[in-house]
N, C-alpha and C positions, 0 to 999 in steps of 0.2 A: 471893243477887245478883236482881238486876232484867236479867229476859231479854229484856227490850222492844226494848233496842238491836239483837240476836242476830235476834231474831224479825221484824223491822225487815228488818234487813240480806240476810236472806234473800227477803222479799218481793219487795223492793224489786227484789235479785239476779234473782229469778223472772220477774219481771214484765218486766223489760228483755231478759232473754236473748229471752224468747215472742215481746216486739215485734221485738226485732231480726230473728230469724229469720227472720219474716217477710218484712222489709223487705229483709233483705241478697240473701239469693235471687234476685229479680229482677235487684239494682245489680251481684252478682256474675257473673249469667247475662250481662248486657249488657257488664261490661266483660272478660268471657271469650271476645267474639265480633265486639263491633268494632272497627271500623279506622278511626273518626272522630278528626279532628284533635282533639279535647277528652279524649279518653281519657288521656293524662298529665293533664291538670287537672284533671280530675276524683280521679285514684289521688290526684294531690296534696293533694287537701283530706280526699280519705277517711283518708290516712294522718296528717296532722295534728297528729290527738290522741297520736300513738304520739313525737314528738318534744316537743311543746308541752308546758312546764309546764300540768299539771291548776288551777291558782290562774289563769291567763293564760282558759283555757276558760270558769272560774266565775266569771270578775269579767268579762267581756264579756255570760254568759248573763243574771247580776245586770245588768247596765249596760240590757240588751235589753229585760226584762221590768221590769222596777222602774216604779211607777206613777207616776213624774215623768217618764218616757219617753214619745214618743209610743203604742210597740206597747202597752205595759202599761201604760197607759190607757186604750188601746183596746180589748183583751182585756177590761179591768175590768169595761170594760160590760155585758159578755155572761156576766159573773161566775167570766170565768175568771182563775186568779193559777198565777204556778208561783214567787214568790218566797218563801223559807221553806213551800213545804209540799210533801207527798209529789210529789204531779206532779209539780215542778218536778225534784225527784231523779232521778223516773222520764227526765224530758225528758236533763236531763245526762248521766246517767245511759249511753243511747242513741248522743249524740254520742261521748260518750268511750271507750265500751266499741264502735264501730263496725267500726274497722278489723281488731280480733279476731274477729269473725264475719265478715266482707265477704273478707279476706285468702282463709284457710284454703280456703273453701268457689270464689273466683276459682281459685284454683291448682288443686283436683279438677277441678273444670268444665275447666280448657286441660290439661291433664294425660290428656284423655279420649280414647284413639284414635279419631279421626275415623272410621272406620270405622262408630261402634258410631252414630253421626248421622245417617250416609249410609243406613244401611242399613236403619232406621226410616224414614226420609223415602220412601226408596225402597218401603217398603212402603204410603205414603201416608200415614202419621202426622202429627198436626199439629206444629207447634213445643213447645204448651202438654203434649199426650199425652207428646209426646218426651224433653222437661223431666221431669217428673213421673214416668213409665215406664221411660225407657231411661239418662238420663243421672244424673238424684239419688240412685237404689238403686245406682250403682256407686259412687260417690262417697261410700259412710255416714260411710268413716273421717272424710274430712273433713268432714263435716257434723258430725258427734259433736265434731272439736277444733273446729271454732268456737263451739258451743256450749258445749262447758266451758270453753276461753278466755273466752269472754265474761263466763260466770256468775263463772269463779273471781275475773277484771279489777275487777266491778262487788264483789266483796264488799272488794274490797279499796281501792276509791277510799275518798281524802279531803280533799285538796284541791278538789277541783270541788264535791263535796260540802257539804264547808263552807262555800266562798264562796255557794252558790247556794241553802241549804237550813238555816243555822246546826247549832243544836243546840236543838232545841226536843223534850222527852221523849213518846216516845210519837208524833212526828208526823214527826222526820227526826234525829233524832238515832240514828244506826246504829255499827254497834259501832267500825269505825276511830275516830269521834268521840268514841262513849263512855272508849275506851282512852286518848286523849289530855285528856277530862274528868279520869279519874279519874286521871294522872302530874299534871298539874293541882295535884288537892289532896291530892299525897303519897299518894296510895291504891294502892300499888304490887301488893298481894293482888288486888284487883279488878281493876287493868290485867292482870294476871300472867292472870286467868282467859278473862276477855277474851283475849288473847294468845293462849294455848295452843289457846282453841276455835278461831280461827282461823287458827292454823299445822297445827292437824290440819285440817281441812275442806280448805285450801288446798295441802295435801301429799295429801291422797286424792286432789282433780282432777287433780295434776300428775302421779300415777300412771296416771291412766286417758290422759292424752294420751300421756304415752311408752308406755303399753300399746297405745294405736291408730297411732304413728309405726313403732310399733316390728311391726304387721303385725298382730301376734296376736289380736286384738279382728275384723283381716279376717278371717285364718282360720280362725276357730273362727266369725264367721255363713257360713259359705262349706261 
């Protein structure tokens, strides 16, 4: 069995989740506190990957970063390439899994009692200290839910990574693409092996999500 697709899948999921975590917190904070008129527009843009076919996202990323187009050609001058590279998979995964990280964190921040934030400000704490020392510690289940969902969603990606990355062994051939390739060659045994691994990992991740949503981990941490 070739373990490269599995290793590459978890490498992609880990890197994507870490980047999303640090990007999503300020975005979720802004969405949960702003009264700006552009908030609905921003929420719609962030939610788009939930309803758009992944091939659509992958197709436009492929067009945008193709060396035949301005942006791709300009980036190529600096040695930056996203088409058919692992970096391209990371970029596509960040865009595609963004709402899965942002929305749980936004919901957690929005549902915090205002008194917690107000008490911190009364004590003279800055917005940064209030966020890191008061708000985030009180939404641990939401943070964990976002992390788990983003990680799981990245593991299961197919269309978007196939469009931007193709199927290059050891470089862009993740497990979902490996399954597709094995089925195409009628090697159902290997396709089944990859599928079972992804099934078990995804099931375990979903159990964690339901434990969080059920409050079990929250009670444990307290």
